[in-house]
C-alpha positions, 0 to 999 in steps of 0.5 A: 502098665499091667491090666488090673483085676477084681475077683471074688471081692467081699467087703464086710463091716461088723459081720454084715456084707457091704458089697460083693464083686464077682469079677471086673477087669480094670481098663488100663486107660479111660474113665471109670465112673462109680455110681450108687446110693449114699452108703453103698460103699463107693468110697470104701471101694476107692480105698480098697483100690488104693490099698488103704483098706485091706480088710476084705476077702478076694483079689484086687490088683491095680498096678501103677503109680496112683494119685488120689483127691478126696471129697472135700468136706471141711475147709479152713482158710480157702474155699471148697472150690479153691481147695478142690482145684488145687488138689486136682491140679497137683494130682495131674502134675504128678503124672500118675498112671491111675488118678482116683477122684472122690466127688471131684465136682463138689464146690467147682463152678461151671467154668472149672467143671469144664476145665476138669472135663477137658483135663480128664479127657486129655489124661493119658492114664486111667481115671476112676471117680465117684460122682453124683453129678449127672451132667458131668457123668454124661461128659466123661464116663467111658465105663460105669461100675454100678452099686445095686443091692450089695453087688457091683457090676460093670457096664462097658459104655458111657453114662447114657448107655448105662441109663438106657440099660438100667431103664430096659432092665427095670421095664423087663422086671416090671413086665415079669412082675406083672406076669407073676402077679397075674399068674399068682392071682389065676392059680389062687382063684382056681385053687379057691374054686376047686376048694369051693366045689369040693365043699359043695360036693359034700353037702347033701340034704337028707330031707329031699332024698330017700335013704337009698338015694342019699347013699348013692349020692354019697358014693358018687360025691366022694369021687367028685369031692376027691377030684376037686380036692386033688385039683386044689392041691395041684393048683396050690402046688403050682402056686408054691413052685411059682418063682417070686418076682419082686416089684421094681422100686418106685421113685421116692415122692416127697409130700407134706401133710400140711403144705404151705398155702401161699398166694400165687404170683405175690412178690416176696422179695424185690431188689432195685438197684442194690449194691452187694459188698463184702467189707469194703469190696463191691462184688455186684452192682445194680442188682435188680430182681423180683422173686414171686411165689411159685417161681424158682430162681437159680443164681449161678456164677464163678467161685468167689463171685458173690452168690452167697453174699447176694443171698445174705444181702437179700435176706437182710433187707435194707436200702433197695430191698423190699420184703413181703409183709410177714414173710416166712423164710427157711434157709439151708446154708453152707455153714450149718448154723441152723443145726444144734449139734447136741440134738439128734437129726430128728429132734433138729427137724421137729424143732421147726416143723408142723409135720409129723415125725413120719414125714420127717423120717421120710424126708431124711430117708430120701436125702440119704439119712438111714433109719438108724441115723435119725436118732444120732446126734448131729455132732457125731455125723459127718459133714455131708450128713449134717448138710443133708439134715440141714436141707431137710430142716429147711424143706419142712419148715413152713415158709413162703420163701425157701433159700438153698445154697448148693443143695445138691452137694452130698446128695446121691442121684435118687436123693437129687431126683426126689428133691427135684420132684419136690421143688417142681411142685412146691408153691413156695418161692425158691431161690437157690445157688447151684453149679449142677447144670442138670439140676438148674435145668430141671428146677429153675423157672428163672436163671440169673448169673453173676459175671464181672460184677453184674447180675444178668438174667438168662433169657433162654 
């Protein structure tokens, strides 16, 4: 198979440049991971590589037979995990030269993520994929194409190496920024001092000197004044020629104006020897657990093991389940019933929060909802965007217990990091379902796993 190339590529939408690529040589084999924030153009680039999107300038060549597995947004009749596994399996069986995957780990449980990693490592052709799953990227990426500030650049190395290079560039930019600020301050100070000296040179008190002395001082001071004025002009000229260095963007920190006040260590939900069923079928037996304020409980398990059913059973209460008095619960679930499609994203949030509109906008922005989208009707949004609005709605609702079902789906890496930092500091009790191994490691204080019809607590 001939080697592919991307040269002088510019992709515009409505006259605005979405991204540019100067030159990238596409490898014949291996695994290319495309990373970047939501809305940067990653899926658009996949469509260009597939030949589906031809509305661009530049040259793109990617020879060979291709197979493509899209991101699963809506599912009818089968679970997201089942559909994802089926489509990937069908693509692999077709034995393509190039396998293109858009968010392939969405909806996949831990076991099937391991299956996917093994399958991709043994694939003989070229894999090009988009993913925000950091643990998955660490396992598979051999080359990284990074979207940043409208430009796509290639890093020839694994994901850890890419992160190290990004960190080094960020550190170098911060040092350059500090040097720029210091030099700008120094030149501004020198220009200001020269101006002050020039002004003082003009001032003569005629009451303290004779007319002849005044004229003599004026004659001398004119030269001094001009000298200081020239110095000021020179410093200002150097200031104007100083190359501006932008400060590196800092991590988004999500904070509430009205944080929820809860008593630490108070049990909010207790389950004792509970059976969880779906219809007539028993899914989990002898469920015993206690969720306390300040604790963050992760529930893991294979697709179809009963994770969401367990959460719903805990919410319903009943035999064997005790709720704290006046328990306030906020829940971001996968069916999005908590959203009103006829209202805007911002209006949906403000319905159930005591926070300000600005805080709501901050949270929406951190979760990848752009400024112009906050007043868009939820019914007009994509499935992934609605999931993110539902997540923000749950985060901003005053509650003692926060329940999140697969909260990392459809989040880019900056949003994941912002959500992680927020959950690490909240005083609420948190129960969440996730297949994202790094997110679980970073957030959970306790981990439970459903296996063979039982709920086990991980001791490590």
